[in-house]
N, CA, C and O atoms as a GROMACS GRO file, in nm:
protein
  488
    1GLN      N    1   2.716  -0.322   0.868
    1GLN     CA    2   2.601  -0.395   0.925
    1GLN      C    3   2.529  -0.351   0.837
    1GLN      O    4   2.543  -0.231   0.814
    2VAL      N    5   2.398  -0.449   0.731
    2VAL     CA    6   2.358  -0.443   0.647
    2VAL      C    7   2.178  -0.416   0.738
    2VAL      O    8   2.126  -0.487   0.825
    3GLN      N    9   2.140  -0.323   0.690
    3GLN     CA   10   2.006  -0.325   0.735
    3GLN      C   11   1.893  -0.332   0.644
    3GLN      O   12   1.918  -0.291   0.531
    4LEU      N   13   1.764  -0.376   0.665
    4LEU     CA   14   1.653  -0.349   0.582
    4LEU      C   15   1.571  -0.311   0.658
    4LEU      O   16   1.560  -0.377   0.761
    5VAL      N   17   1.471  -0.176   0.637
    5VAL     CA   18   1.371  -0.140   0.734
    5VAL      C   19   1.269  -0.096   0.656
    5VAL      O   20   1.273   0.000   0.580
    6GLU      N   21   1.142  -0.199   0.687
    6GLU     CA   22   1.012  -0.174   0.626
    6GLU      C   23   0.944  -0.062   0.687
    6GLU      O   24   0.986  -0.006   0.787
    7SER      N   25   0.858  -0.037   0.638
    7SER     CA   26   0.760   0.100   0.673
    7SER      C   27   0.676   0.108   0.571
    7SER      O   28   0.699   0.076   0.455
    8GLY      N   29   0.534   0.170   0.636
    8GLY     CA   30   0.408   0.178   0.605
    8GLY      C   31   0.345   0.108   0.573
    8GLY      O   32   0.294   0.121   0.462
    9GLY      N   33   0.311  -0.020   0.668
    9GLY     CA   34   0.206  -0.074   0.672
    9GLY      C   35   0.111  -0.041   0.756
    9GLY      O   36   0.132   0.060   0.824
   10GLY      N   37  -0.015  -0.114   0.774
   10GLY     CA   38  -0.140  -0.064   0.867
   10GLY      C   39  -0.274  -0.107   0.821
   10GLY      O   40  -0.288  -0.187   0.728
   11LEU      N   41  -0.356  -0.062   0.875
   11LEU     CA   42  -0.505  -0.117   0.809
   11LEU      C   43  -0.574  -0.047   0.692
   11LEU      O   44  -0.581   0.076   0.688
   12VAL      N   45  -0.620  -0.115   0.607
   12VAL     CA   46  -0.670  -0.070   0.474
   12VAL      C   47  -0.794  -0.168   0.463
   12VAL      O   48  -0.776  -0.290   0.466
   13GLN      N   49  -0.916  -0.116   0.451
   13GLN     CA   50  -1.002  -0.161   0.376
   13GLN      C   51  -0.993  -0.245   0.223
   13GLN      O   52  -0.928  -0.220   0.122
   14ALA      N   53  -1.076  -0.343   0.252
   14ALA     CA   54  -1.076  -0.418   0.127
   14ALA      C   55  -1.116  -0.335  -0.020
   14ALA      O   56  -1.219  -0.268  -0.021
   15GLY      N   57  -1.051  -0.342  -0.115
   15GLY     CA   58  -1.055  -0.272  -0.208
   15GLY      C   59  -0.953  -0.114  -0.212
   15GLY      O   60  -0.957  -0.018  -0.290
   16GLY      N   61  -0.905  -0.129  -0.146
   16GLY     CA   62  -0.806  -0.003  -0.101
   16GLY      C   63  -0.688  -0.012  -0.128
   16GLY      O   64  -0.652  -0.119  -0.179
   17SER      N   65  -0.584   0.096  -0.104
   17SER     CA   66  -0.456   0.066  -0.155
   17SER      C   67  -0.374   0.113  -0.056
   17SER      O   68  -0.409   0.198   0.025
   18LEU      N   69  -0.243   0.049  -0.059
   18LEU     CA   70  -0.128   0.081   0.070
   18LEU      C   71   0.004   0.115  -0.006
   18LEU      O   72  -0.003   0.080  -0.123
   19ARG      N   73   0.119   0.171   0.027
   19ARG     CA   74   0.227   0.160  -0.022
   19ARG      C   75   0.314   0.140   0.092
   19ARG      O   76   0.316   0.218   0.187
   20ILE      N   77   0.399   0.018   0.080
   20ILE     CA   78   0.500   0.008   0.126
   20ILE      C   79   0.631   0.043   0.120
   20ILE      O   80   0.667   0.088   0.011
   21SER      N   81   0.716   0.035   0.210
   21SER     CA   82   0.845   0.103   0.157
   21SER      C   83   0.977   0.010   0.241
   21SER      O   84   0.966  -0.034   0.356
   22CYS      N   85   1.073  -0.003   0.172
   22CYS     CA   86   1.216  -0.061   0.271
   22CYS      C   87   1.309  -0.004   0.243
   22CYS      O   88   1.335   0.015   0.125
   23ALA      N   89   1.387   0.040   0.340
   23ALA     CA   90   1.544   0.131   0.321
   23ALA      C   91   1.614   0.050   0.380
   23ALA      O   92   1.603  -0.011   0.487
   24ALA      N   93   1.722   0.054   0.266
   24ALA     CA   94   1.865  -0.033   0.265
   24ALA      C   95   1.952   0.043   0.327
   24ALA      O   96   1.942   0.165   0.310
   25SER      N   97   2.044  -0.002   0.402
   25SER     CA   98   2.194   0.047   0.409
   25SER      C   99   2.276  -0.045   0.470
   25SER      O  100   2.222  -0.141   0.526
   26GLY      N  101   2.414  -0.033   0.471
   26GLY     CA  102   2.528  -0.116   0.484
   26GLY      C  103   2.554  -0.176   0.377
   26GLY      O  104   2.655  -0.246   0.378
   27LEU      N  105   2.474  -0.169   0.257
   27LEU     CA  106   2.527  -0.272   0.112
   27LEU      C  107   2.530  -0.156  -0.019
   27LEU      O  108   2.493  -0.038  -0.019
   28THR      N  109   2.586  -0.236  -0.125
   28THR     CA  110   2.558  -0.106  -0.249
   28THR      C  111   2.449  -0.177  -0.299
   28THR      O  112   2.456  -0.285  -0.359
   29PHE      N  113   2.334  -0.104  -0.268
   29PHE     CA  114   2.189  -0.102  -0.315
   29PHE      C  115   2.184  -0.152  -0.435
   29PHE      O  116   2.146  -0.267  -0.460
   30SER      N  117   2.226  -0.056  -0.529
   30SER     CA  118   2.210  -0.092  -0.680
   30SER      C  119   2.255  -0.209  -0.742
   30SER      O  120   2.224  -0.242  -0.857
   31THR      N  121   2.332  -0.274  -0.666
   31THR     CA  122   2.408  -0.392  -0.735
   31THR      C  123   2.290  -0.550  -0.690
   31THR      O  124   2.278  -0.661  -0.741
   32TYR      N  125   2.222  -0.477  -0.567
   32TYR     CA  126   2.111  -0.611  -0.537
   32TYR      C  127   2.014  -0.648  -0.603
   32TYR      O  128   2.002  -0.566  -0.694
   33ALA      N  129   1.920  -0.742  -0.612
   33ALA     CA  130   1.791  -0.719  -0.666
   33ALA      C  131   1.702  -0.719  -0.532
   33ALA      O  132   1.764  -0.759  -0.434
   34MET      N  133   1.572  -0.684  -0.510
   34MET     CA  134   1.551  -0.681  -0.400
   34MET      C  135   1.394  -0.768  -0.446
   34MET      O  136   1.338  -0.775  -0.556
   35GLY      N  137   1.362  -0.818  -0.330
   35GLY     CA  138   1.224  -0.904  -0.298
   35GLY      C  139   1.113  -0.869  -0.212
   35GLY      O  140   1.148  -0.843  -0.097
   36TRP      N  141   0.970  -0.860  -0.240
   36TRP     CA  142   0.893  -0.871  -0.114
   36TRP      C  143   0.857  -1.035  -0.116
   36TRP      O  144   0.854  -1.118  -0.206
   37PHE      N  145   0.834  -1.040   0.012
   37PHE     CA  146   0.776  -1.178   0.064
   37PHE      C  147   0.662  -1.141   0.158
   37PHE      O  148   0.644  -1.021   0.178
   38ARG      N  149   0.564  -1.251   0.233
   38ARG     CA  150   0.470  -1.237   0.310
   38ARG      C  151   0.458  -1.336   0.377
   38ARG      O  152   0.493  -1.447   0.335
   39GLN      N  153   0.399  -1.314   0.508
   39GLN     CA  154   0.348  -1.435   0.576
   39GLN      C  155   0.228  -1.397   0.642
   39GLN      O  156   0.202  -1.310   0.725
   40GLY      N  157   0.159  -1.488   0.578
   40GLY     CA  158   0.005  -1.455   0.655
   40GLY      C  159  -0.010  -1.470   0.778
   40GLY      O  160   0.092  -1.449   0.844
   41PRO      N  161  -0.128  -1.508   0.850
   41PRO     CA  162  -0.154  -1.611   0.962
   41PRO      C  163  -0.163  -1.723   0.965
   41PRO      O  164  -0.269  -1.760   0.914
   42GLY      N  165  -0.079  -1.829   1.014
   42GLY     CA  166  -0.079  -1.994   1.010
   42GLY      C  167  -0.068  -1.986   0.861
   42GLY      O  168  -0.163  -2.031   0.798
   43LYS      N  169   0.046  -1.929   0.786
   43LYS     CA  170   0.081  -1.982   0.680
   43LYS      C  171   0.205  -2.009   0.676
   43LYS      O  172   0.252  -2.018   0.789
   44GLU      N  173   0.300  -2.031   0.569
   44GLU     CA  174   0.469  -1.986   0.543
   44GLU      C  175   0.479  -1.867   0.473
   44GLU      O  176   0.380  -1.801   0.441
   45ARG      N  177   0.577  -1.841   0.452
   45ARG     CA  178   0.620  -1.734   0.404
   45ARG      C  179   0.632  -1.757   0.275
   45ARG      O  180   0.691  -1.855   0.229
   46GLU      N  181   0.574  -1.664   0.207
   46GLU     CA  182   0.580  -1.695   0.029
   46GLU      C  183   0.608  -1.545  -0.063
   46GLU      O  184   0.567  -1.430  -0.049
   47PHE      N  185   0.684  -1.602  -0.146
   47PHE     CA  186   0.707  -1.505  -0.256
   47PHE      C  187   0.568  -1.400  -0.290
   47PHE      O  188   0.454  -1.445  -0.301
   48VAL      N  189   0.601  -1.261  -0.302
   48VAL     CA  190   0.498  -1.154  -0.356
   48VAL      C  191   0.579  -1.119  -0.507
   48VAL      O  192   0.523  -1.144  -0.614
   49CYS      N  193   0.691  -1.071  -0.502
   49CYS     CA  194   0.740  -0.992  -0.612
   49CYS      C  195   0.896  -0.959  -0.562
   49CYS      O  196   0.952  -0.955  -0.453
   50ALA      N  197   0.934  -0.938  -0.698
   50ALA     CA  198   1.111  -0.899  -0.691
   50ALA      C  199   1.141  -0.804  -0.779
   50ALA      O  200   1.038  -0.770  -0.838
   51ILE      N  201   1.254  -0.735  -0.823
   51ILE     CA  202   1.297  -0.631  -0.915
   51ILE      C  203   1.445  -0.671  -0.899
   51ILE      O  204   1.511  -0.707  -0.801
   52SER      N  205   1.475  -0.653  -1.022
   52SER     CA  206   1.642  -0.672  -1.072
   52SER      C  207   1.731  -0.499  -0.989
   52SER      O  208   1.693  -0.400  -0.927
   53TRP      N  209   1.848  -0.550  -1.038
   53TRP     CA  210   1.943  -0.424  -0.954
   53TRP      C  211   1.893  -0.317  -1.030
   53TRP      O  212   1.849  -0.231  -0.954
   54SER      N  213   1.880  -0.286  -1.153
   54SER     CA  214   1.826  -0.202  -1.227
   54SER      C  215   1.704  -0.137  -1.240
   54SER      O  216   1.669  -0.024  -1.276
   55GLY      N  217   1.646  -0.243  -1.200
   55GLY     CA  218   1.491  -0.205  -1.201
   55GLY      C  219   1.392  -0.249  -1.328
   55GLY      O  220   1.270  -0.264  -1.337
   56GLY      N  221   1.494  -0.261  -1.412
   56GLY     CA  222   1.489  -0.316  -1.574
   56GLY      C  223   1.359  -0.452  -1.586
   56GLY      O  224   1.279  -0.461  -1.679
   57ASN      N  225   1.365  -0.533  -1.484
   57ASN     CA  226   1.296  -0.669  -1.502
   57ASN      C  227   1.225  -0.690  -1.343
   57ASN      O  228   1.279  -0.641  -1.244
   58THR      N  229   1.113  -0.762  -1.335
   58THR     CA  230   1.038  -0.775  -1.232
   58THR      C  231   0.990  -0.909  -1.247
   58THR      O  232   0.977  -0.974  -1.351
   59ASN      N  233   0.966  -0.942  -1.129
   59ASN     CA  234   0.866  -1.077  -1.146
   59ASN      C  235   0.764  -1.098  -1.016
   59ASN      O  236   0.809  -1.074  -0.903
   60TYR      N  237   0.621  -1.144  -1.034
   60TYR     CA  238   0.535  -1.160  -0.980
   60TYR      C  239   0.488  -1.236  -0.923
   60TYR      O  240   0.518  -1.330  -0.997
   61ALA      N  241   0.428  -1.284  -0.838
   61ALA     CA  242   0.348  -1.394  -0.832
   61ALA      C  243   0.202  -1.414  -0.878
   61ALA      O  244   0.148  -1.305  -0.863
   62ASN      N  245   0.128  -1.491  -0.919
   62ASN     CA  246   0.019  -1.498  -0.984
   62ASN      C  247  -0.076  -1.414  -0.910
   62ASN      O  248  -0.143  -1.324  -0.960
   63SER      N  249  -0.079  -1.456  -0.770
   63SER     CA  250  -0.175  -1.392  -0.659
   63SER      C  251  -0.192  -1.228  -0.661
   63SER      O  252  -0.294  -1.166  -0.631
   64VAL      N  253  -0.093  -1.186  -0.695
   64VAL     CA  254  -0.103  -1.031  -0.676
   64VAL      C  255  -0.055  -0.953  -0.805
   64VAL      O  256  -0.026  -0.834  -0.794
   65LYS      N  257  -0.043  -1.028  -0.947
   65LYS     CA  258  -0.008  -0.978  -1.027
   65LYS      C  259  -0.125  -0.886  -1.078
   65LYS      O  260  -0.239  -0.928  -1.062
   66GLY      N  261  -0.106  -0.763  -1.139
   66GLY     CA  262  -0.191  -0.707  -1.180
   66GLY      C  263  -0.235  -0.595  -1.064
   66GLY      O  264  -0.270  -0.482  -1.100
   67ARG      N  265  -0.232  -0.620  -0.968
   67ARG     CA  266  -0.272  -0.540  -0.868
   67ARG      C  267  -0.178  -0.491  -0.775
   67ARG      O  268  -0.203  -0.395  -0.703
   68PHE      N  269  -0.036  -0.572  -0.770
   68PHE     CA  270   0.087  -0.478  -0.711
   68PHE      C  271   0.164  -0.476  -0.785
   68PHE      O  272   0.184  -0.568  -0.863
   69THR      N  273   0.246  -0.340  -0.779
   69THR     CA  274   0.384  -0.296  -0.834
   69THR      C  275   0.497  -0.252  -0.769
   69THR      O  276   0.497  -0.153  -0.696
   70ILE      N  277   0.594  -0.320  -0.793
   70ILE     CA  278   0.733  -0.308  -0.744
   70ILE      C  279   0.810  -0.213  -0.795
   70ILE      O  280   0.848  -0.225  -0.912
   71SER      N  281   0.848  -0.106  -0.721
   71SER     CA  282   0.943  -0.016  -0.809
   71SER      C  283   1.062   0.016  -0.679
   71SER      O  284   1.040   0.010  -0.558
   72ARG      N  285   1.172   0.045  -0.736
   72ARG     CA  286   1.274   0.093  -0.662
   72ARG      C  287   1.378   0.253  -0.707
   72ARG      O  288   1.383   0.295  -0.822
   73ASP      N  289   1.439   0.308  -0.606
   73ASP     CA  290   1.498   0.422  -0.600
   73ASP      C  291   1.640   0.391  -0.578
   73ASP      O  292   1.683   0.381  -0.464
   74ASN      N  293   1.713   0.375  -0.680
   74ASN     CA  294   1.855   0.338  -0.621
   74ASN      C  295   1.935   0.497  -0.586
   74ASN      O  296   2.049   0.482  -0.542
   75ALA      N  297   1.901   0.603  -0.597
   75ALA     CA  298   1.946   0.694  -0.525
   75ALA      C  299   1.889   0.734  -0.393
   75ALA      O  300   1.956   0.815  -0.329
   76LYS      N  301   1.777   0.692  -0.340
   76LYS     CA  302   1.779   0.649  -0.226
   76LYS      C  303   1.780   0.552  -0.141
   76LYS      O  304   1.750   0.552  -0.022
   77ASN      N  305   1.818   0.472  -0.208
   77ASN     CA  306   1.862   0.280  -0.164
   77ASN      C  307   1.704   0.264  -0.120
   77ASN      O  308   1.691   0.227  -0.003
   78THR      N  309   1.606   0.280  -0.178
   78THR     CA  310   1.454   0.243  -0.104
   78THR      C  311   1.394   0.134  -0.225
   78THR      O  312   1.414   0.169  -0.341
   79VAL      N  313   1.330   0.020  -0.205
   79VAL     CA  314   1.233  -0.022  -0.266
   79VAL      C  315   1.095  -0.013  -0.202
   79VAL      O  316   1.090  -0.002  -0.080
   80TYR      N  317   0.987  -0.017  -0.272
   80TYR     CA  318   0.854   0.002  -0.301
   80TYR      C  319   0.772  -0.134  -0.323
   80TYR      O  320   0.821  -0.236  -0.370
   81LEU      N  321   0.623  -0.118  -0.278
   81LEU     CA  322   0.552  -0.196  -0.277
   81LEU      C  323   0.431  -0.121  -0.248
   81LEU      O  324   0.390  -0.082  -0.138
   82GLN      N  325   0.358  -0.102  -0.419
   82GLN     CA  326   0.229  -0.035  -0.446
   82GLN      C  327   0.175  -0.144  -0.406
   82GLN      O  328   0.231  -0.251  -0.430
   83MET      N  329   0.071  -0.138  -0.346
   83MET     CA  330  -0.056  -0.250  -0.362
   83MET      C  331  -0.204  -0.193  -0.394
   83MET      O  332  -0.268  -0.112  -0.327
   84ASN      N  333  -0.233  -0.244  -0.489
   84ASN     CA  334  -0.411  -0.179  -0.518
   84ASN      C  335  -0.511  -0.309  -0.511
   84ASN      O  336  -0.470  -0.424  -0.518
   85SER      N  337  -0.648  -0.273  -0.496
   85SER     CA  338  -0.750  -0.400  -0.498
   85SER      C  339  -0.707  -0.447  -0.386
   85SER      O  340  -0.701  -0.568  -0.408
   86LEU      N  341  -0.667  -0.426  -0.265
   86LEU     CA  342  -0.621  -0.545  -0.170
   86LEU      C  343  -0.779  -0.602  -0.126
   86LEU      O  344  -0.897  -0.568  -0.133
   87LYS      N  345  -0.682  -0.728  -0.071
   87LYS     CA  346  -0.826  -0.824  -0.041
   87LYS      C  347  -0.798  -0.844   0.116
   87LYS      O  348  -0.716  -0.778   0.178
   88PRO      N  349  -0.859  -0.920   0.157
   88PRO     CA  350  -0.837  -0.982   0.310
   88PRO      C  351  -0.760  -1.089   0.300
   88PRO      O  352  -0.724  -1.137   0.407
   89GLU      N  353  -0.717  -1.151   0.183
   89GLU     CA  354  -0.630  -1.259   0.209
   89GLU      C  355  -0.523  -1.201   0.183
   89GLU      O  356  -0.451  -1.282   0.242
   90ASP      N  357  -0.435  -1.110   0.135
   90ASP     CA  358  -0.346  -1.011   0.136
   90ASP      C  359  -0.306  -0.980   0.300
   90ASP      O  360  -0.194  -0.941   0.332
   91THR      N  361  -0.403  -1.001   0.386
   91THR     CA  362  -0.315  -0.924   0.524
   91THR      C  363  -0.216  -1.065   0.555
   91THR      O  364  -0.235  -1.186   0.541
   92ALA      N  365  -0.094  -0.976   0.607
   92ALA     CA  366   0.018  -1.068   0.612
   92ALA      C  367   0.141  -0.972   0.698
   92ALA      O  368   0.112  -0.854   0.718
   93VAL      N  369   0.270  -1.020   0.745
   93VAL     CA  370   0.361  -0.946   0.773
   93VAL      C  371   0.444  -0.940   0.614
   93VAL      O  372   0.438  -1.037   0.538
   94TYR      N  373   0.499  -0.850   0.588
   94TYR     CA  374   0.531  -0.810   0.467
   94TYR      C  375   0.688  -0.821   0.488
   94TYR      O  376   0.728  -0.769   0.592
   95TYR      N  377   0.784  -0.881   0.405
   95TYR     CA  378   0.916  -0.854   0.434
   95TYR      C  379   0.985  -0.824   0.308
   95TYR      O  380   0.952  -0.875   0.201
   96CYS      N  381   1.092  -0.731   0.324
   96CYS     CA  382   1.191  -0.732   0.200
   96CYS      C  383   1.295  -0.773   0.210
   96CYS      O  384   1.348  -0.761   0.320
   97ALA      N  385   1.355  -0.825   0.124
   97ALA     CA  386   1.485  -0.890   0.107
   97ALA      C  387   1.590  -0.859  -0.005
   97ALA      O  388   1.558  -0.802  -0.109
   98ALA      N  389   1.710  -0.898   0.021
   98ALA     CA  390   1.810  -0.827  -0.108
   98ALA      C  391   1.863  -0.918  -0.120
   98ALA      O  392   1.906  -0.964  -0.014
   99GLY      N  393   1.893  -0.998  -0.247
   99GLY     CA  394   1.973  -1.096  -0.314
   99GLY      C  395   2.037  -1.041  -0.395
   99GLY      O  396   2.052  -0.920  -0.400
  100ARG      N  397   2.104  -1.157  -0.504
  100ARG     CA  398   2.165  -1.139  -0.609
  100ARG      C  399   2.107  -1.147  -0.757
  100ARG      O  400   2.156  -1.093  -0.857
  101ASN      N  401   1.950  -1.256  -0.747
  101ASN     CA  402   1.851  -1.267  -0.847
  101ASN      C  403   1.755  -1.219  -0.808
  101ASN      O  404   1.741  -1.185  -0.690
  102TRP      N  405   1.670  -1.205  -0.895
  102TRP     CA  406   1.503  -1.160  -0.860
  102TRP      C  407   1.393  -1.272  -0.888
  102TRP      O  408   1.290  -1.272  -0.954
  103GLY      N  409   1.476  -1.387  -0.792
  103GLY     CA  410   1.379  -1.496  -0.841
  103GLY      C  411   1.262  -1.530  -0.718
  103GLY      O  412   1.254  -1.445  -0.629
  104TRP      N  413   1.198  -1.614  -0.713
  104TRP     CA  414   1.129  -1.661  -0.619
  104TRP      C  415   1.134  -1.740  -0.501
  104TRP      O  416   1.038  -1.756  -0.425
  105ARG      N  417   1.278  -1.801  -0.483
  105ARG     CA  418   1.282  -1.880  -0.377
  105ARG      C  419   1.371  -1.792  -0.298
  105ARG      O  420   1.437  -1.700  -0.345
  106GLN      N  421   1.366  -1.836  -0.147
  106GLN     CA  422   1.366  -1.759  -0.056
  106GLN      C  423   1.533  -1.756  -0.037
  106GLN      O  424   1.592  -1.649  -0.020
  107SER      N  425   1.603  -1.886  -0.042
  107SER     CA  426   1.718  -1.897  -0.086
  107SER      C  427   1.838  -1.795  -0.142
  107SER      O  428   1.954  -1.777  -0.104
  108GLU      N  429   1.749  -1.728  -0.265
  108GLU     CA  430   1.831  -1.660  -0.335
  108GLU      C  431   1.849  -1.514  -0.298
  108GLU      O  432   1.885  -1.422  -0.370
  109TYR      N  433   1.817  -1.513  -0.172
  109TYR     CA  434   1.836  -1.369  -0.080
  109TYR      C  435   1.930  -1.342   0.074
  109TYR      O  436   1.899  -1.378   0.188
  110ASP      N  437   2.020  -1.285   0.040
  110ASP     CA  438   2.081  -1.301   0.163
  110ASP      C  439   2.081  -1.199   0.284
  110ASP      O  440   2.147  -1.205   0.387
  111TYR      N  441   1.982  -1.095   0.240
  111TYR     CA  442   1.924  -1.002   0.406
  111TYR      C  443   1.798  -0.988   0.398
  111TYR      O  444   1.751  -0.954   0.290
  112TRP      N  445   1.735  -1.003   0.482
  112TRP     CA  446   1.604  -0.980   0.515
  112TRP      C  447   1.564  -0.851   0.596
  112TRP      O  448   1.656  -0.798   0.658
  113GLY      N  449   1.472  -0.808   0.602
  113GLY     CA  450   1.413  -0.683   0.704
  113GLY      C  451   1.351  -0.787   0.813
  113GLY      O  452   1.363  -0.909   0.824
  114GLN      N  453   1.273  -0.681   0.895
  114GLN     CA  454   1.201  -0.718   1.014
  114GLN      C  455   1.040  -0.736   1.015
  114GLN      O  456   0.964  -0.768   1.107
  115GLY      N  457   1.016  -0.702   0.881
  115GLY     CA  458   0.861  -0.722   0.867
  115GLY      C  459   0.757  -0.564   0.867
  115GLY      O  460   0.801  -0.462   0.920
  116THR      N  461   0.668  -0.566   0.823
  116THR     CA  462   0.564  -0.468   0.845
  116THR      C  463   0.432  -0.532   0.821
  116THR      O  464   0.419  -0.617   0.734
  117GLN      N  465   0.322  -0.488   0.905
  117GLN     CA  466   0.231  -0.590   0.916
  117GLN      C  467   0.094  -0.505   0.860
  117GLN      O  468   0.045  -0.401   0.905
  118VAL      N  469   0.051  -0.586   0.749
  118VAL     CA  470  -0.047  -0.536   0.649
  118VAL      C  471  -0.199  -0.573   0.693
  118VAL      O  472  -0.197  -0.694   0.713
  119THR      N  473  -0.308  -0.530   0.713
  119THR     CA  474  -0.434  -0.562   0.740
  119THR      C  475  -0.492  -0.473   0.644
  119THR      O  476  -0.473  -0.357   0.606
  120VAL      N  477  -0.612  -0.620   0.603
  120VAL     CA  478  -0.715  -0.577   0.512
  120VAL      C  479  -0.833  -0.633   0.534
  120VAL      O  480  -0.842  -0.755   0.514
  121SER      N  481  -0.949  -0.559   0.578
  121SER     CA  482  -1.015  -0.558   0.640
  121SER      C  483  -1.186  -0.576   0.534
  121SER      O  484  -1.222  -0.494   0.448
  122SER      N  485  -1.244  -0.671   0.563
  122SER     CA  486  -1.332  -0.688   0.474
  122SER      C  487  -1.444  -0.649   0.472
  122SER      O  488  -1.516  -0.675   0.376
   0.00000   0.00000   0.00000
């Protein structure tokens, strides 16, 4: 049974930083690309960033490029999202996902976590 469990969400002021994590189990983590998606209030879920199996390739949405960094530790079966210079518009539920490619399409991902709330106050 595959499980992806996000953690580390919370309330942060605009301009601040936060790191969220996603711990995976029930799959061979090092063979899966990992992605982060988010869904803001009243919005559709959207792509944030993704990382390849080895961590050698990354892909970012333009809205977060230069502010967010995705990384992974295959020994710990964990993927991270370091978020800096946070803005109120980054407020959303953040989901991690595991798939075969580090693309932006949700259909490329096979497994999803339950999400963690990130709220950025102005």
